[in-house]
C-alpha positions in Angstrom: 30.8 -4.5 16.4 29.2 -2.1 18.9 28.9 -4.0 22.4 26.8 -1.7 24.5 23.4 -2.4 25.9 21.1 0.1 26.4 18.3 -1.0 28.9 14.3 0.0 27.8 13.5 2.3 29.9 10.6 2.5 32.1 8.4 5.3 29.7 8.9 2.7 26.9 7.6 -0.4 28.3 4.5 2.0 29.1 4.6 2.7 25.7 5.1 -0.6 24.3 2.1 -1.9 26.5 -0.2 0.6 25.3 0.4 0.1 21.9 -0.2 -3.7 22.7 -3.9 -2.7 24.2 -4.5 -0.3 21.3 -4.0 -3.2 19.0 -6.3 -5.8 20.5 -8.7 -2.8 20.2 -8.5 -3.1 16.2 -9.2 -6.5 16.7 -12.0 -6.8 18.7 -13.5 -3.0 18.1 -15.4 -3.2 21.7 -13.6 -4.9 24.7 -13.5 -4.4 28.6 -10.2 -4.4 30.6 -10.5 -7.8 31.9 -10.4 -9.3 28.6 -7.4 -7.1 27.6 -5.4 -8.3 30.6 -6.5 -12.2 30.0 -5.6 -11.8 26.5 -2.4 -9.9 26.8 -1.1 -11.3 29.8 -0.9 -7.6 31.1 -1.8 -7.4 35.2 -5.1 -5.9 35.5 -3.3 -2.9 37.8 -1.2 -2.5 34.3 -4.4 -2.6 32.2 -6.2 0.1 34.7 -3.6 2.4 34.2 -3.3 2.2 30.6 -7.2 2.3 30.2 -6.9 5.5 32.3 -4.3 7.4 29.8 -6.1 6.5 27.0 -9.7 7.8 28.2 -8.0 11.1 29.0 -6.2 11.7 25.9 -9.5 10.9 24.3 -8.2 7.7 22.3 -10.9 5.6 23.9 -14.5 5.9 25.9 -16.6 4.1 27.5 -19.2 2.5 24.8 -22.7 2.6 25.8 -23.2 -0.9 25.7 -22.6 -2.8 28.4 -22.1 -7.0 28.9 -22.3 -9.1 32.0 -18.3 -10.2 32.3 -19.7 -13.9 32.4 -21.7 -13.7 29.4 -25.1 -13.4 31.7 -24.2 -17.0 33.4 -24.6 -17.7 37.2 -21.2 -17.9 38.9 -21.6 -19.0 42.0 -25.1 -18.7 42.2 -24.6 -14.6 41.3 -24.3 -13.2 38.0 -21.3 -11.3 37.5 -20.8 -7.9 37.9 -21.5 -5.9 34.6 -18.3 -5.6 33.0 -17.9 -1.8 31.4 -16.7 -2.0 27.5 -14.9 0.3 25.8 -14.4 1.7 22.3 -11.7 3.7 20.4 -12.8 7.2 19.1 -12.6 7.8 15.8 -11.2 11.3 15.4 -8.6 10.6 18.4 -5.9 10.9 15.4 -5.9 10.9 11.6 -3.5 8.8 9.3 -2.9 10.7 5.7 -2.0 8.4 2.4 -0.6 10.3 -0.1 0.6 9.0 -3.7 1.3 10.5 -6.6 2.3 10.3 -10.0 3.8 12.0 -13.3 0.4 13.7 -14.0 -1.6 13.7 -10.5 -1.5 13.6 -6.7 -3.9 11.8 -4.6 -4.7 11.6 -1.0 -6.7 9.8 1.3 -6.9 10.2 4.9 -8.4 8.1 7.6 -9.7 8.0 11.2 -8.8 6.4 14.2 -11.4 3.8 13.7 -9.6 3.1 10.0 -13.0 4.8 8.2 -11.9 6.8 5.2 -13.0 10.3 5.6 -11.7 12.2 2.9 -10.0 11.9 -0.7 -8.8 14.1 -3.1 -6.8 14.7 -6.3 -5.0 17.2 -8.2 -3.6 17.1 -11.7 0.3 18.5 -11.5 3.1 19.1 -13.9 6.0 16.9 -12.2 8.7 19.4 -10.3 12.0 19.5 -11.7 13.7 19.4 -8.4 13.2 17.7 -4.9 12.5 21.1 -3.3 9.7 21.8 -5.6 8.3 18.6 -5.0 8.1 18.8 -1.6 6.3 22.3 -1.8 4.0 21.2 -3.8 3.3 18.1 -2.0 3.1 20.5 1.3 0.9 22.6 -0.4 -1.7 19.9 -1.2 -1.1 18.2 2.1 -2.3 21.1 3.6 -5.5 21.9 1.6 -6.3 18.7 1.9 -6.4 18.8 6.0 -8.0 22.1 5.5 -10.9 21.0 2.8 -11.2 17.9 4.8 -11.6 19.8 8.4 -9.0 17.5 9.7 -7.1 19.3 12.7 -3.5 19.3 11.7 -2.5 18.2 15.3 -4.9 15.0 15.0 -2.4 13.3 12.2 0.1 11.0 13.9 1.6 10.3 10.6 1.7 10.3 6.1 2.5 7.9 4.2 4.0 8.5 0.6 3.6 6.1 -2.4 5.9 7.2 -4.9 6.6 6.4 -8.9 10.7 6.2 -8.0 12.4 3.5 -5.8 13.0 4.3 -2.6 16.1 4.0 -0.5 16.9 3.6 3.4 15.2 6.3 5.4 12.9 7.1 3.0 15.0 8.4 0.2 14.1 9.1 -3.5 16.5 7.7 -6.0 15.7 8.1 -9.7 16.2 4.4 -10.4 12.2 4.0 -11.7 10.9 7.3 -13.0 11.8 9.3 -16.2 12.7 12.7 -13.8 15.6 14.8 -12.7 15.3 14.3 -9.2 17.6 11.4 -7.7 18.9 10.7 -4.0 16.7 12.6 -2.3 15.5 12.5 0.9 11.4 13.1 0.4 10.7 12.0 3.9 13.2 14.0 5.8 12.4 17.0 4.2 8.5 16.4 4.4 9.0 16.5 8.0 11.1 19.7 8.3 7.8 21.2 7.1 5.4 19.6 9.1 6.2 17.9 13.0 5.0 14.5 12.1 6.7 11.8 10.5 6.8 10.5 7.0 7.2 7.1 5.5 8.0 6.6 1.6 7.6 3.3 -0.6 7.3 2.9 -4.0 4.0 2.3 -5.2 4.1 -1.0 -7.1 5.8 -2.1 -3.5 2.6 -0.9 -1.9 0.5 -2.7 -4.5 2.4 -5.8 -3.6 2.3 -5.3 0.2 -1.2 -4.4 0.1 -2.6 -7.7 -2.4 0.0 -10.3 0.2 -2.3 -8.5 3.3 -5.3 -8.0 1.9 -6.0 -9.3 -1.3 -5.3 -12.4 -3.6 -2.1 -12.8 -3.1 -2.5 -13.5 1.6 -1.6 -17.2 0.7 1.8 -16.8 -1.1 5.2 -15.8 0.2 6.8 -14.6 -2.9 5.2 -12.4 -4.6 6.5 -11.0 -8.2 4.5 -7.5 -9.9 4.9 -5.8 -12.9 3.5 -2.8 -13.8 2.8 -1.3 -16.9 3.5 2.6 -15.4 6.2 4.3 -16.7 9.7 2.4 -17.1 7.4 -0.8 -16.1 8.9 -1.4 -12.1 8.6 -5.3 -11.6 8.7 -5.8 -7.9 10.3 -8.6 -6.1 8.4 -9.0 -3.1 9.2 -11.6 -0.5 7.1 -12.0 2.7 9.4 -12.7 5.6 7.6 -15.1 8.6 10.5 -14.7 11.2 10.5 -11.1 11.0 6.8 -10.2 9.6 7.9 -8.2 6.9 8.4 -8.0 3.5 11.6 -7.2 1.7 11.5 -6.0 -1.6 13.2 -4.8 -4.8 12.2 -2.7 -7.5 13.9 -3.2 -11.0 12.9 -0.9 -13.9 12.5 -4.0 -16.9 11.5 -1.1 -19.3 14.6 0.0 -20.8 15.2 -3.9 -21.4 15.1 -4.8 -25.7 13.7 -8.3 -25.4 14.8 -9.2 -28.9 17.4 -8.8 -31.7 15.4 -7.0 -33.7 14.1 -4.5 -31.1 17.6 -3.5 -30.3 18.2 -2.8 -34.0 15.0 -0.3 -34.0 16.2 0.6 -31.0 12.8 -0.5 -29.0 12.7 -1.2 -25.5 9.9 -3.3 -23.6 8.2 0.0 -22.4 8.4 1.7 -26.0 5.9 -1.0 -26.6 4.2 -2.8 -23.4 4.4 0.7 -21.7 0.5 1.6 -20.4 1.1 5.1 -22.1 2.6 3.8 -25.2 -0.5 1.5 -26.3 -3.1 3.9 -25.1 -1.1 6.4 -27.7 -0.9 4.3 -30.3 -4.4 3.0 -30.1 -5.5 6.2 -30.3 -3.4 7.5 -33.6 -5.1 4.6 -35.0 -8.8 4.3 -33.6 -9.4 7.6 -31.5 -9.4 5.8 -27.9 -7.6 7.6 -25.7 -8.8 5.9 -22.4 -7.9 2.4 -21.3 -11.8 2.2 -20.4 -12.9 2.4 -23.9 -9.9 0.1 -25.0 -11.5 -2.3 -22.4 -14.8 -1.9 -24.1 -13.6 -2.3 -27.9 -11.9 -5.4 -26.7 -15.4 -6.5 -25.0 -16.4 -5.5 -28.9 -13.7 -7.6 -29.9 -12.9 -4.8 -32.3 -10.3 -6.2 -34.4 -7.9 -3.0 -34.5 -7.2 -3.2 -31.6 -7.3 -6.6 -30.8 -4.2 -6.6 -33.4 -2.4 -3.7 -32.1 -2.2 -5.0 -28.8 -1.2 -8.5 -30.3 2.4 -6.7 -31.0 2.3 -6.2 -27.2 1.6 -9.6 -26.5 5.0 -11.4 -27.7 7.5 -8.8 -26.0 5.4 -8.8 -22.7 5.0 -12.7 -22.5 8.8 -12.7 -23.1 9.8 -10.5 -20.4 6.7 -12.6 -17.6 8.5 -15.6 -18.5 12.5 -14.4 -18.2 11.3 -12.5 -14.8 9.4 -16.0 -13.5 12.6 -17.9 -14.1 14.6 -15.5 -12.4 12.9 -14.9 -9.5 11.0 -18.4 -9.1 7.7 -16.7 -7.5 4.9 -18.4 -5.7 2.6 -16.2 -7.7 2.8 -13.2 -10.7 0.7 -10.0 -10.6 0.6 -7.8 -13.9 -1.1 -4.4 -12.6 -2.3 -1.5 -15.1 -5.2 1.1 -14.7 -7.7 -1.9 -15.3 -8.0 -5.5 -14.2 -9.6 -6.5 -17.3 -6.8 -4.8 -19.7 -4.2 -7.0 -17.4 -6.9 -10.0 -17.5 -6.5 -9.6 -21.5 -3.0 -9.3 -21.2 -2.3 -12.1 -19.1 -4.7 -14.4 -21.2 -2.5 -13.7 -24.5 0.7 -13.9 -23.2 -0.7 -17.3 -22.0 -1.7 -18.5 -25.2 1.1 -17.4 -26.9 3.4 -20.2 -26.1 6.6 -17.7 -25.4 6.1 -18.1 -21.9 6.0 -22.3 -21.5 7.1 -22.5 -17.7 8.1 -25.5 -16.7 6.3 -25.4 -13.3 3.1 -23.3 -13.5 2.7 -20.3 -11.3 -0.3 -18.6 -10.7 -0.9 -15.3 -12.8 -3.0 -12.5 -11.4 -4.4 -9.7 -12.8 -4.7 -6.4 -10.6 -5.8 -2.5 -11.1 -3.8 0.2 -10.4 -5.8 2.9 -8.6 -3.7 5.3 -7.4 -6.5 5.8 -4.1 -5.7 2.2 -3.6 -2.0 3.2 -3.4 -2.8 6.1 -1.1 -4.9 3.9 1.3 -2.4 1.4 0.8 0.3 3.7 2.5 -1.3 4.4 5.4 0.0 1.1 6.9 3.7 2.1 6.7 1.9 4.7 9.3 0.3 2.1 11.3 3.3 -0.3 11.2 5.5 2.1 12.7 2.8 3.6 15.2 2.3 0.2 16.2 5.8 -1.1 15.9 5.1 -4.5 17.7 7.5 -6.8 15.3 4.8 -7.5 13.0 3.4 -5.6 10.4 -0.1 -3.9 10.9 -3.0 -4.8 9.4 -6.5 -3.5 8.9 -9.1 -5.5 9.7 -12.3 -5.7 8.4 -11.5 -4.1 5.1 -14.1 -3.2 2.5 -14.3 -3.8 -1.1 -12.9 -0.4 -2.1 -9.7 -0.5 0.6 -8.1 -3.6 -1.3 -6.1 -4.0 -4.3 -7.6 -7.0 -5.9 
């Protein structure tokens, strides 16, 4: 065991204090030096120096509005001197979030005040080597910055949402994606191309994290998420109150045979319940090729589509029952390309009688929107940027930023 001790340097302490002050700006939007000193416990002289540094770097500015320091109430017969209020400079920095699947890549760029300033996407053929993958992501990123008018030197980091499981230090594994790429350090390789840090995480893990921080799962500490994307990753997400972060594991349950008869026919859960497999069968029988069309058919009580999906419900219900029995989560989330589609499958699975759980667990339907995943990946950057021992949480999120 390494018993060496490295004391914090003065520059480390100053940086931590600056991050503490900036974090408070995100909660209050508009604040003064006096308020920061009271709320953070920092000395007024320290806060004065931090504000001077942040102003010099263009990260905060003096706001046009001023308010009396004592709220306009007389103090010792006199009004307090008006306090100078400061606000964040929206274009001081930017954070990029990228998510990709086998078919397409998506980008969301947010400014320093957390507003989405640019979005784009592009279809692609998934690269066959790690170097090709980095080459295409790097080109897509450079193009997005140029098209969005975002100065490259204003980007403090890039978050990546990947369809594969992600190991330590942003290593992309082959666990949950049909690709020849495995054990590839995607974050490190991209950081060699761009002088900024990259942070990678599995797409479904990001969905679980986002729903825990901002969505319908805020009240739950232990979340189980099953995605109907390729290989059907099952994510076991546990929020730790002690360290303020989430631990997660990714299991590719799509390769499991859910019954003896399925094993004889060489059918796996993916071949039956994966979103693409469902759409392929629906297209063959009805000509409907999009999930939105399937949902419309269900609303219109299309018997062909309903009967076809009936074949999906039993193995899916069995998978959900086994997963919940194994992990004992506080809630279960089914993630697909449409919330309405997820709701339909969950209703049918719950009514099938197969799940028959001893303890009732809330079943939540959610939409797997790639732009939401890209937006969620920006939190990976802010978690690192503030590094305060607690996860970053976007204040006052708008509905389009959430995974609900």
